[in-house]
C-alpha positions in Angstrom: 1.7 -8.4 16.0 3.5 -11.3 17.5 3.3 -15.0 16.5 2.1 -15.8 20.0 -1.0 -13.6 19.6 -1.8 -15.1 16.2 -1.5 -18.7 17.7 -3.7 -17.8 20.7 -6.4 -16.3 18.4 -6.3 -19.4 16.1 -6.6 -21.8 19.0 -9.5 -19.8 20.4 -11.4 -19.8 17.1 -10.6 -23.5 16.6 -12.0 -24.4 20.0 -15.3 -22.5 19.2 -16.0 -24.3 15.9 -19.7 -25.1 15.6 -20.6 -22.3 18.0 -23.0 -19.5 17.2 -21.5 -16.0 17.2 -22.4 -12.4 16.6 -19.8 -10.7 14.4 -19.3 -7.0 14.1 -17.7 -6.0 10.8 -15.9 -2.7 10.6 -16.5 -1.4 7.0 -14.7 1.9 7.4 -15.9 5.5 7.6 -17.9 4.7 10.8 -19.9 2.0 9.1 -20.5 -1.2 11.1 -22.3 -4.3 10.0 -23.6 -6.8 12.6 -24.5 -10.4 11.6 -25.0 -13.7 13.3 -23.6 -17.0 12.2 -21.9 -20.3 13.0 -18.1 -20.9 12.9 -17.7 -23.6 10.3 -14.0 -24.4 9.9 -10.7 -23.2 11.2 -7.8 -23.5 8.7 -4.1 -22.5 9.3 -4.5 -18.9 8.0 -8.3 -18.3 7.8 -11.6 -19.4 9.4 -15.1 -19.5 7.9 -18.5 -18.4 9.3 -21.8 -19.4 7.8 -24.0 -16.3 8.2 -27.8 -16.5 8.1 -28.5 -12.8 8.0 -32.2 -12.4 7.1 -35.0 -14.3 5.4 -34.5 -12.2 2.2 -30.8 -13.1 1.8 -29.6 -16.7 1.5 -27.0 -18.0 3.8 -23.4 -16.8 3.0 -20.1 -18.4 3.8 -17.7 -15.7 4.8 -14.0 -16.2 5.4 -11.8 -14.1 7.7 -8.1 -14.0 8.6 -7.0 -14.3 12.2 -5.3 -11.0 11.8 -8.7 -9.4 11.2 -9.5 -10.2 14.9 -6.1 -9.0 16.1 -6.4 -5.7 14.2 -10.1 -5.4 15.3 -11.4 -5.4 11.7 -14.0 -7.8 13.1 -15.2 -8.5 16.6 -16.8 -11.7 17.6 -19.0 -12.6 20.6 -20.5 -16.0 21.5 -24.3 -16.1 21.5 
């Protein structure tokens, strides 16, 4: 992982703040969780997504590292 990759991912996420995204979380052992949310904030090391999964669960604020995207622990797609 190079510093340039990290900076590119950070700038891309920062540019998409406020956008609705679908995130695919890799939970290991062939388990995948798919949720929708809005990118709230982009900080120097992490970013936050407000997830509104279902009507039975209240909204959750999840935080992820930019390295999670680089290592493909999560995948994001704009809605």
